[in-house]
C-alpha positions, 0 to 999 in steps of 0.5 A, a space after each residue: 831063129 832059123 835052123 840055118 842061123 842056128 847052125 851059124 851060131 853053133 859054128 861061131 861058138 866053136 870058132 870063138 875061143 880059137 879066134 880070140 886066142 889067135 888074135 891075142 897071140 898075133 897082137 902079142 907078137 906084133 908088140 914084141 916085133 915093134 919093141 925090137 924094131 924101135 928100141 933094139 936097133 943098131 947105133 940107136 937109129 930108132 928103127 930097124 933098117 928096111 922095116 916098113 910094115 909088121 902087119 903085112 907079114 901076118 897074112 900067112 898066119 891068118 891063112 894058116 889059122 883059117 885052114 886049121 880053124 875051118 877044118 876043126 869048126 866044120 868037122 865038129 859042127 856037122 854031127 852036132 848040127 844034125 843032132 839038133 834037127 838040121 839038114 845036110 843042106 842047111 849045114 852046107 848053107 850055114 858053113 858057106 855063109 859063115 866061112 865067107 863072113 869070117 873070111 871078110 872079118 879076118 881080112 878087115 882086121 888085117 887092113 884095119 891094123 895096117 891102117 893103124 900101123 901106117 898112122 903110127 909110122 907117119 906120126 914118127 916120120 917113118 916110111 910105111 908100106 901098106 900090106 907090102 903093096 903101096 907106099 902111098 894109099 887112097 880109098 881104092 888101094 884100101 878097098 882092093 887090099 881088103 878084097 884081095 885078102 878076103 879072096 885069098 882067105 876065103 879060098 883057103 876056107 873053101 878048100 878046107 871045107 871041101 876036104 872035110 866034106 870028102 872025109 865025111 863021105 869017104 873017111 880018113 882012108 881017102 885022105 891018106 891015099 891023097 896025101 901019099 899021092 901028093 908027097 910021092 908026086 913031089 918026091 918022084 917028079 921034080 917037074 911037079 914040085 917046080 910047077 907047085 912052087 911057081 903056082 904059089 909064087 905066082 899067087 903071092 906076087 899077085 897078092 903083094 905086087 899086083 901082078 896079074 891080080 885080076 886073073 889070079 883073084 878071079 881064079 881063086 873066086 872060081 876055085 871057092 865056088 867049085 869047092 862049095 858046089 862039090 862039097 854039097 853032094 859029098 855032105 848029102 852022101 855022108 854016112 853021118 846019122 841024124 
């Protein structure tokens, strides 16, 4: 096995327990939601009014998990990988590949669960909204949904990877400074707060309502690429010893 492959395996072993626990919790929550929607309903209608999807609501949970898990995985794996004899370049490449693969797997699981959910809803004669995006679906919609989810999740992973690289290069002091500056900007400049909200809203509309979707997804793809390109020199200049 190459050292890059060895680094990917290390990250997989670090991520595996959290991955299993996360999806176990998500599936348990979904089961509880279905129980409420189908059995504890008003006047025994058999389904909660307006509920057309459960899976789609968990995209945010996946995004949050990817942010936290990527940070922990990259933070723990870097010194361990260097102690195994790997180089900073190999670690950077391994993280890039692993993050993209994991983002694709997470997106595929979401889409797969939504397809299963749709089959169940259709079987019981209920209306279903595929990931809150479409009432009727075809192969193109499924593929585009997979790509959109992947791009969003991968962008979060890339941003967190860049943050970890910054921390390894400049320590936690810079994070505190950046965090304080960000919070100050929100509190002292209402225009910045409004702008940030509009950006998040714009991205969410692109994800679920397909408004300016190509532009937003292209922007997120560029953001991911820039994050990885910036992370490389930061890791090379880090003070972590082999």
